[in-house]
Residue, then its C-alpha position, 0 to 999 in steps of 0.5 A: x230398719x236400723x234404729x241406731x247407727x251400728x258404728x257410732x250408735x247415734x239414733x235415727x234423728x241423724x239419719x238420711x236414707x236412699x233406697x236400701x242405704x242409711x247414712x249416719x250424719x254423725x260419723x258419715x258411715x253408710x250401711x244397709x241391711x244384710x240380705x237374708x240369703x247371704x246370712x250364715x251358710x250363704x255368706x260362707x259359700x259366697x266367700x269360698x268362691x273368691x280367688x283370694x289365696x296366696x297362690x293368686x299373684x294378682x291378689x297378693x299384689x293387691x294386698x301389698x297396698x296394705x303392707x308396703x306403707x309399713x314395711x319399715x315397721x316389720x321387724x323379726x319376731x313381732x306378732x301379726x294377725x290377719x283379721x277376716x282372712x277368709x278361706x285362703x289366708x295370704x298375709x301370713x304368706x307375705x310376712x314370712x320373709x320378715x320373720x313375723x308370726x302371723x295368726x289367722x282369724x275368720x269367723x267362718x274359716x279360722x274362728x279360734x286361736x287369737x290372743x287378746x292384747x298380744x299383736x303388734x300388727x293387725x291387718x283387716x284387708x277387705x273385711x270391714x265392709x262385711x261387718x254387720x255390727x262394726x261397733x262390736x268388731x272394732x272393739x274386738x280388733x282394738x282389744x287384740x292390738x297392743x298399745x303402740x301397735x299398728x292396724x292396717x285397713x283396706x276398704x274402698x272409701x264411699x263416694x257419698x249417699x248421692x252416688x252410692x247407687x252407681x258405685x261398683x263396691x255395692x254390687x257385692x251383696x255381702x258388702x254392708x258397711x261403708x266408710x269415709x275419711x270422716x268416719x275413720x277420723x271418728x274411729x280415731x277419736x273413739x278408740x284412741x288411734x293415730x292415723x299414720x298413713x292414708x292413700x285417701x282411697x282404699x288404705x288407711x293405717x293407724x297406730x294405737x295410742x295409750x288411753 
């Protein structure tokens, strides 16, 4: 059992519980303990079964939800990072026509080759729900993004603790971190961000302000 929120680090005095899920009332974040059989090599094997590469047209079309709202910002010679790209990076493929260099990072499949403070764009598509320690991961992401840079996140907005047990998104055992719009507003204040787009369902896009 967690003793503090892994996102905002609040203590359990502001927690409420439902089965395996813990809800932080401070930042509206919902989280659960990772299942032991999915930690480490089990988790990697699970991701290798996903059909998420650039050869899958349906998946590429799905990813475009995180790219279409910022197409006007995509200029040649800028740098991007696909954070949590998985075994078959697709965003680097999608960004080729824009002449944008896109690096790939994934702790299991592409653990090297990222440069601190050097990216104009970071895409975190369908990965933030896998964060065991979201506070540390967001610190890492924002340390990689330039001031004025854009962070595009894709993850399903949670329906609240009372409805979480019937939510399809929890059926994936590697999904352990769940966010609401209130959670993302907390993140904007914590990390000096500005929300520039939200579809209020799955995609939210930030610009990094100067601190």
